[in-house]
C-alpha positions, -999 to 999 in steps of 0.1 A, spaced: -684 216 517 -721 224 512 -745 200 496 -749 222 465 -711 224 460 -707 186 465 -734 180 439 -718 204 414 -684 187 420 -699 152 415 -717 162 383 -683 175 369 -666 143 379 -693 123 362 -689 143 330 -651 137 331 -657 100 337 -680 97 307 -654 113 284 -626 92 299 -645 60 295 -654 66 259 -618 76 250 -603 48 270 -624 20 255 -618 34 220 -580 34 226 -580 -1 241 -600 -16 213 -575 -2 187 -542 -9 206 -545 -42 225 -543 -77 210 -578 -91 206 -575 -123 226 -599 -140 250 -591 -132 286 -598 -169 296 -584 -191 269 -561 -166 252 -573 -176 217 -578 -149 191 -612 -133 188 -625 -119 155 -636 -83 157 -660 -67 166 -661 -92 195 -636 -87 223 -628 -96 259 -642 -131 262 -647 -155 234 -682 -171 227 -671 -205 240 -657 -193 273 -686 -169 278 -712 -197 272 -694 -220 297 -696 -194 324 -733 -184 320 -763 -198 338 -773 -231 321 -808 -233 333 -836 -215 352 -825 -194 382 -847 -180 410 -847 -142 407 -850 -140 444 -823 -161 459 -803 -174 429 -813 -211 434 -813 -235 404 -848 -245 393 -863 -271 370 -888 -248 352 -885 -211 342 -903 -190 368 -896 -158 386 -893 -174 421 -886 -207 437 -911 -221 462 -895 -205 492 -892 -171 476 -928 -172 464 -938 -168 500 -920 -135 505 -916 -121 470 -882 -106 474 -867 -80 451 -857 -94 417 -820 -97 409 -811 -103 372 -777 -115 363 -763 -136 334 -740 -157 356 -729 -168 390 -698 -150 404 -685 -184 415 -685 -202 381 -657 -188 359 -666 -153 350 -665 -138 385 -627 -131 383 -632 -108 353 -662 -91 369 -640 -84 400 -612 -72 377 -634 -44 364 -637 -29 399 -604 -37 415 -579 -35 386 -597 -12 361 -597 -41 336 -625 -31 313 -620 -56 284 -647 -80 297 -673 -53 304 -690 -49 270 -694 -87 264 -707 -92 300 -732 -64 295 -744 -79 263 -749 -112 281 -769 -94 307 -790 -77 281 -797 -111 265 -809 -124 299 -830 -93 305 -847 -96 271 -854 -133 276 -870 -127 310 -891 -99 296 -903 -121 267 -913 -148 292 -933 -122 312 -912 -126 343 -900 -90 344 -910 -56 329 -884 -33 314 -878 -3 337 -882 34 326 -847 43 336 -814 28 347 -797 40 380 -761 31 389 -752 25 425 -733 58 433 -699 62 448 -690 88 474 -672 117 457 -640 109 478 -640 73 466 -647 83 431 -618 107 431 -595 79 445 -606 52 421 -611 74 390 -642 56 379 -675 41 392 -678 6 378 -716 6 383 -718 38 362 -697 22 334 -720 -9 334 -752 13 335 -739 34 306 -733 3 284 -767 -11 293 -783 23 286 -768 23 250 -778 -13 244 -814 -10 256 -820 26 247 -831 34 282 -822 67 300 -793 66 325 -801 87 355 -770 96 375 -785 125 395 -810 124 423 -794 94 441 -763 103 460 -740 86 485 -735 110 514 -713 88 536 -679 75 527 -684 41 541 -658 14 546 -656 -13 519 -682 -41 522 -659 -69 514 -651 -91 544 -680 -78 565 -707 -99 579 -743 -93 570 -750 -74 602 -718 -53 597 -728 -46 561 -762 -33 572 -747 -11 600 -720 2 576 -746 13 550 -773 27 573 -783 61 561 -755 62 536 -776 72 506 -801 100 499 -827 103 472 -841 136 459 -878 141 466 -886 150 430 -876 117 415 -898 113 384 -899 76 375 -920 47 387 -900 17 375 -862 16 377 -833 -8 374 -806 -4 400 -772 -14 385 -741 -28 403 -712 -50 393 -719 -79 418 -747 -86 442 -736 -107 472 -758 -103 502 -778 -76 486 -773 -51 514 -762 -22 493 -791 -25 467 -816 -31 495 -806 0 514 -810 21 482 -842 3 470 -859 12 503 -854 49 495 -872 44 461 -900 22 476 -909 49 501 -919 69 470 -937 38 455 -910 33 428 -906 -3 417 -870 -15 418 -853 -45 402 -816 -51 404 -793 -57 374 -757 -69 378 -730 -87 359 -728 -116 383 -745 -128 414 -726 -143 444 -754 -165 457 -752 -185 489 -730 -216 486 -747 -247 472 -778 -231 457 -767 -238 421 -758 -274 430 -791 -285 446 -806 -299 414 -776 -320 407 -778 -336 441 -815 -345 440 
């Protein structure tokens, strides 16, 4: 299959996914009991998915380093260690390990979308707070991490695109789902070591030469080692495009969130 044919097929699949997502979420909202996924208590419309109490209990409770995810005592973009190397900024409303990660994973692996809107709103709240504090700048566009066409056909949706679509609506920023493509159907990253993840994703993505933006947010469901987003970000940075990463949860290294409690 030629590159042009693949691109046309992918664009058609994305259009179908948009329609399916909009119809599916409308149907779910009108047909399912409106109860919290965690505590099972009733939720008053228009809220859905996760109640305010359970959501608040799973969100970050204090300043978090945007580089490594470490707990900090004051609000800043980086901890002392990350100040030295200025890593790419990752913005998330919560840790994958502290209560809400199960429902972030359910979006991808079970097609359970009930928690997606409320988690996206929590991410938007976090983004706006960081922007007001001068720690980040809003991007010009939102870019979902793409799936290979074969994987998209198998799964039926791209969770990164669904999240990016919701964020685009909430922040009134353009969603760009053309230009960045996944040209290799790589094996799943789950269960691979860091070195294996890097080898698995080497040369897996391609970026069009005529990409027109200078600041973008790269969107995924979860950031663990950051291998996927780093591989993509390098393509943008070759063209001097600034990249920050947005996700629903961050699976930071063990112990980073507990360090303040032990001091």
